[in-house]
Structure formats: C-alpha cells, structure tokens
N, C-alpha and C positions, 0 to 999 in steps of 0.2 A: 440529396435522391430526389429527383422529381415525384409526385404526385403521381399515382395510378391511372393510366388514362378508362379512359368509359371503356364499357362493352364496343365491341363492335359487333353492332345489330345486322340481322339476315338482312339480305339484298330486298330492297320495297317493293312492291309489286306496285306496277303502275298501270294506272288505265288512262286513255287518251281522252282528252279534252281539247276541243275549238281555242286557239286562238288566231288572233287577225293575222296576214300575212305569212299564214301558214306555222307558226309558235304552236307548239305543243305542250302542255302542264298536263302534268301526271300527279292524279288524286293519291297519297303514299297509301291511304287504308282500302281505297278500293270503292269509298262511300261519298255520295254527293258532298259537294261541300258547305259546312253550315257559317252561319255570317261571321261567327269569331274562327273561323279556319285559321291558323295560321299560314305563310307561303315561307320557303328559301329558295334564292337563284340567285342558284351558284353560276361563278364568272368561267371564264376560258379557260380549257385544262379540264373541265368535268371535274362532278363530284368521286371520283375513284380516279383525282389524281395521284395518290399516296401523298399531300402533300396538303397544303390550307382548304381547297375544297372539302375534303375527303374529313379533315377535322369538323369541319361544320356541319358535314354527313351525321359522324357519329352522334354529335351534341344533340340534334333533331330525333334522330332516331331514338336514343338513348330517353327525352325525353317522349316522345311516341312508346316507348316501353314500358315505361313508369306511371304513367296517366293512363294511357289507353284513348291516348288523344290520335287526331289525323293533322295531316297536312297536306300544303300544296307543294309543288315544286319544278324550277321547270332550271334546264341547261342553259348560258348561253355558250351561241356555239360562234357569234355574228356580232363585232361590236357594233354592228347597226341596231340590235335586238333590244339593247337596254333599256330603254324608254317605255320601248313597248310589253317586253315584260313585266317591267312594274307596274305600268298604267292598268293591264288586263286584270293582271292579279288586285290590286282596288276595286277594278269596276265589278271584280266577282264575292268583293266581301271580306276578301282577308285581311286575320288582323292578327298580328303582326306578321309587316312584310319583313322577311328578311334579305338586304343584298349584301353578297358575301363578297368582300374583296371591294379595296378605294378604286379601282375601275368602277365603278357604278355610281359614284358618289353625285357627278354630275347630271344623271339622268333623273338620280334620287331626289335629289336638289327641285328636279321640274316638275316630275310626278308630284309630290309632299305636298305642294301649292294648291294644286287641283284637290287635294283630298285632306280636306282638315282637320276630322275627325279618323280616319283612320290612321292606328298607330304603323310606322317605321322604323329600321334598326338599318346600320351603317357598320360593317365590319372591317374597320382598319383605316378609315377615314372620319373625317368633320363634317357632318353639315347642320347648318344650324337652320334650324327650322322647329317650330315646338314641340311639333308631334311627331319627331326622331330623335332614336336614343343613338347615340355612336360609342363607339367601341373602340378603345385605342389600346396597343399595346405599349410597352419601353424593350422594344425589341434591344436595343443597344445594352441593355442591362445583362437579356442572358447570351448577346453576341460575345460580349465582354468574359464571359464566362468559359464559352467555348476557345475562345481565341486566347485565353490563358492556358487551356487543355493542351488545345494544337501547340504552344510555342513549348511547353512541360513537357508534351508527347516526343517531340521532333527531333530526330536523330543528327538531321544537317543545318538547323537552324536556320530553316527555310519552309514559311508554311503560305498554303493558296488560298485563294476564293474567288469564288465565279460565282458573279453577279445572275440574276432571268434581265427582266427588261431595266435597263439603266435609268431609274427616277431616284427619287429622293429616299425613299421608305428604304429602296435596297441598298443603298448609300447610309444609308443609317444602318443599318446588318454589319458593311465592310466598318466603317465608323467602329465601332462597338468592339467588333472584334481583332480590330488592329488596335485599338488600347487596351485588350486585356492580353493579346500576345507580346505585348511591346511592356506591361506591366511587370510577366513574368518574366522575361527576359529582354532586356534591353536592348540586345544585341542581334535581336531576331529583323529577318527580312519578309514580308508580307508583300508577297505577287498577285497579284487582282485584275482581275476582267471581267466584262460584262458582256451574256449571249447576243443584246439586240438593241435597241429604240423601240419596236413594236413590238407588241402585245402575242403574238408568236416567239419571243423569246423564253413565254415562261412554256412553254411544252417542242423545246428542241434538244431532245437528247442525245441525237449524235454533233453537233455543235457542241452540247455541252460535255462531254467525252476528251472532245478534239481539246476545246480549252486546256480542260484537267490533261491530260496528254504532253501536251506543251509546256504547261510548269511544273510537272513530272522530269521533264527532259532537263530543266534548271536548274533540279537540286529538291524540290517540292517534295516534302513526305508524310505532308497533313492537309487535306483541303477540306473548306467550306463550301455548301453548295448553297445559298440564297434563290434558287433558282423557278420553284415548282416542279412542275412535272421534270425540267431541263435536266434537273438533278440525279435523274433516272442515269443517265448518261454519264455521268461526274461518279457514282458509286462504281458504276460499273468497270470503268476506266481506272476506277484504286483498285478494285477487285482480282483485276486483271496482272496490274503492273505492280501490287504487292504493297498497293502503299495504304495510308486510313484516308477513312472520309468522315466527314460531318454531315450530317441530314438537317432538316430544318419544317419549321410548324408542324406535321407530327413526329411522334417515335419512330425514325423511319431503322432505328438498329436490326431490326428484322430481316433489311431488304437484300444487307450485304452479310449478312453475319462474319463476326471475324475480323473485317475488312470497316466495320464501322464505328468510328471510336467514339461517336456519342451523336446527339439529336438536338439541336437549341430549338428548345418544342414551346409551342406559341399556343393557349389554354385555348383555342378555338371552339374545341367543343363544349369545354366547361361555360363561355363566354354564351353562345347561342343556346344552350340549354338556360341559361340563369335568365338570359330575357324573354325566354320564352315564359318560365314559371312567372316571371317579375319585369314586368315592362316598366322603366322608366324615363323619361324623355332628359336631356343632358347630354354628357361627356362623362363616360367613365375610361378611367385609365389603368392598365395592370401591368404592374410590373413585378418586380422580385419577390418584394414583400408583401403584393396583394394575390400571388399564385398563377400569376398571366403566365410567367414563362418562366424557362427553368432549362436546367442542362437533363438529359435522361441517362441511367442509367438501370438497367436492366440484365437478365441471364445471357444478351448475346454479346455486350461489352464487358460487362465488370470485371472480365480479367485483366483488358486492353489498359484501364486505372488503375494504379498503384495508390496503396493507403495515402501514404505521405502526398500524392498528386491530390487526393482527395481534397486531404487536411487542406491542401493550400489553396482548392477552389471554396470549400466549404468558408476559411476565413475570406477571401473576396467578396462573395456573397454579404456575409456577416457585414462584411466593414460599408459595399452598397446601400443597404437596407439600412444600416444605422448610420448613413450620408457622410460617412469618413470618406468613401471612393464617389467618386462625384461623377459619372459617366456621359462624357457628350452625347448630346442626343445633336445626328446629325441634321433633325429638321426644322430644327430653333435656326437658324439660320444660313441655312445650305451651306455650310462650313464644318471642315475634320478639324476641330482646331482644341485637342485636350490640355 
C-alpha cells in the first residue's frame, strides 16, 4: 500500500506582482518576498491539473503549513515564458527556485549559469549545473506494478495505455507498464496510443477520451493514462463504458470512484517538500525502494483489488527492490527491450 498522501492544503491566497512581458507572480502568503523566499514554477496544465503539477503544489503547501514559510509561484501558460519566469524569480532573490517538469530543463540550464549563487531545482529531468538539484523518478518501477495489476484484473486479456506527449519520459511509463503486464500474463495484449507531439497533449481530455474509447472498442477493459490533464478524459470514458482506468502521478482514485482501479503515484509532493527542507546539489533518483513511486490503494479502490492480486503485486515489488526483477528503463537507450 502506498504511503498516505500529504494533506491537501487550502487554496493559496495570491497577490499579483509584476513580471516583464505581462507575466504575473503570486506571493503565496501575501507578504513581500524575503531574500530566501523559495519559488515554484508550475508548467503547462496548471497547478490544479489533478496530476503532476498538483502533486508539487501539495508539497509546497504542506511545507508552508509546517514551517509558516512563504513562497512565490508562477504558472506557465506559454512555452515562451519559461526562461523569463525563472530569470525573474532569480532576480527577485528567490531561492531555491523549483521548476516543475522536464520541459523547463533547457530554460533552467540557461538561467542557472547566470545566477551561480542561487539554488535551483528541476523535477523530472537532469540539469548538470553545480547550483542545481535534479530530482528523477524510476517511473518504470511503479508502471510495472500497475501493468501487472491491469493484466491480473483484465477479463479480456487486453489492456491499454494512453500517453500524453510522445517523449522518452512517457515511453518510460509505457515500457514499464507493458513489462509488468506481460510478467503477470505472458499472453496479454497491450494496446498503446500517444495523445500528441506538442505540449497541448498534456491538457486534451477530449482526445484522451477518444483514444480510450477506441481501445475499448478493440476489447481493452483496463487502461492506464500517463497524460497529465488529458487523463481526465480517459477516466471519464472508462466510467461511461463500465471499464477500469489507472491514474498517474497524483492519487487520482477519487476522480471516478468504482472504476479507478488504482493510480501510479509519483511522490512529487514529497520530493518538493524535501528539497524545500534541505536542498542538495546533484541528482536524486527515487524508485520503489526510496518510496518515490507506488500504486495507490485507498477507500475508493480497495474492493477492486483482491487479496490474491495484492499479494502478487507485493511479491513483484519485493523482487524489484531486491534486484531480482530488473525493470527496463526506456530512457537508458531509448528502447524498450525487456
């Protein structure tokens, strides 16, 4: 069972502050930024995307609640804003500055060189600068578990995957999912689709629903969405069709109770909380062993997972942690070769 999620904090009270070119920064507590005030830059999809960004938001809100600290925040709505948003936070004296999502890596790499005394963090990507902490996850390990869960639960022997933007990171989810499914049932069919090749693929619930429906028409009865806000459409389609869906990043079991089989949780909330408590330059990689990924079991899905299936999943998890099962990392050589 996954560790309980951090409490969801009340909505932050924002005060507008000026950013060049019309950018707006919100000071989370409503007070003027201090020299050591941290900042969080949410990427496209917004901090209430019910997925990756929102997990980061929960983490920083929990830090605020526990410490009484203040933080600056900004939500990217256009890809051209990334460099300027990070730079303006650095100019305001914010530190550490947390960039949420791999898409900010290039911008952060550029800005970090100009502010060598500022502490930066990138979630989900690697930036090799002495003043940057990179936090990565072993998504393939958590995806393996939900792939096994899908295959063990499926009555048709066909399971599906709907990814967001077609990039190596999402192929990493897909590869782990397929590995887990085929270890649990070597005869299982895995149908796979990506939503698109641009950043809009993260926030297209209509397209997500269409892809899920097409998979259901081919016999899929469990589908895993690793697609940010697009996944909401997948979950709705599963609910409408009486099929099962698996969420991602945040625990999304509550979105469609009864048809959400589980969620592959990335503890982005814990990662953000921890870097705010203690920043360390270099690379941190969080997998099953470190509690960085997990599959979610709670009151919304407990009845969907039998004790026998849970025992199988726990055995797979133990074998992965012990190194007996080695889950292929697609991003190691851009190939899924179990």
